[in-house]
Each structure stands twice: as structure tokens, then as C-alpha cells.
N, C-alpha and C positions, 0 to 999 in steps of 0.2 A: 232641331235634331229629333224631337219626338215625332214630328210630322213625317220626316224622311224615314225614320225607322219603321213606323207603322205602315206607311205607303209601300215600302219595299216588301214588308211581310205580307201585305194584302195582295200585291202583284204576284209574288211567288206562289201564294196559296191559290190565287185565281187561276194561274197557269196550270198548277197541279190539278185543280178541280176540273178545269176545262178539258184537260187531257183525258180524264176519267169520267167525263160528264154523264154518260148514260147510266153508269153504275156508281152511285155515290155511297158505296158500302162503308167507307171509312169516315163518312160524315164530314168531309173537308168543306162542304158548303157552310157548315156552322162556323168553322174557323174563318172562312172568307167574310162572312157577315160581321163577325166580331172585329176583324181587322179593318174592314172598310168603315165600320161604325166608329172605331177609334180614330181612323184617319180623318173622317169628317169632323169629329170632335176637335182634333188638333188643328184642322184647317180653320175652323171657326175661331179657335183660340188665337191662332196666328193673325187672323184678320183683325180681331179686336186689339191684339197687342201692337200691331202695326199702326192702327188708328191712334193709339195712345203714344207710341214712341217715335213714329215717323222714321227719319233717317237712322236713328240709333238702333232701330230694329235689325239693320243689316250688319252691325258691328258689335256682336255680343262678346262678352268677356269669355275667356277660355274656361273658367270655372262654371259659368252658366251653360256652356255647350256640353261640358262633361256631365253636369247634373241633368240636362235635358236628354242626353244619350242614355244615361242610367234609367231615367224615367221611361223612356221609350222602350228600352230592352225589358224593363220590368212589366210594362203593359203587354209586350209580346209574350213574355214568359207566363203571365197570368192567363192570357188567351189560350196558350198551349195547355195549361193545367185544366182550365175549364173544358177544353176540347177533349182531353183524356177522360175526364169525369163523364162527359156526355157519351163518349165512345164506350166506356165500361158499362154505363147504365143501359145503353141501347143494345150493346153486344151483338153487332150485325153478323159476325161469323160464328157465334155461339161458343167462343173459346172460354169465357168466364163460366158460363153455365156448365160446360163439359168438365171444367176443372172442379167446380163445386160438387157435381154429381159423382165424379170419380173419387173424391175424397170420402164420401159417405160410405 
């Protein structure tokens, strides 16, 4: 479930990034790279887990699937938090800077 969750997030972000490719003002490429990296990590984990478990790999317990889904959603949420921090730090549209200057 972790692999599926991050792959779906990566594909969705890639489609959004590709649609707005010439202008990456919102830094969606950073989000794409994080999700594809997480997907690659979970793929390697799945390969090694399959090598260890063989046929049992395809019949996980319900609790294990829920735990994996929670872990995958947590990875996606953490990626979104990091993306927001990068977005605020880069401030491509100058919104944060304008808000700070207006306050003074």
C-alpha cells in the first residue's frame, strides 16, 4: 500500500507539473521528485520483501495493509509539508514578502 500510495501521488503531481511545465512557479517539480524518490524507495523495499516472503507477499494481513496505507499517507503528507516550506522559502509570487512589508 505504501508503494501504491506514493506512486499515485507521484503520477498526479507529474501530470500537474507537465500541464504547467514551462512555468514552474509553484515548484511542483520539487514535489514530483520527492514522490518519485519515495516510490523508488518503496519499490526497492517491495522487491526485498518479496525475495524474503515469496508467495506470502501477496496475502498480507488486513492490519498490515492498514498500517502500510497509514505510512504511505504519512509520507505523502510529509512531502506536502516540505513542499509548502520550500514554496514559502522561495516565494515565487512574492506574497510572503508583500505581507511582511505591509505589516511594517
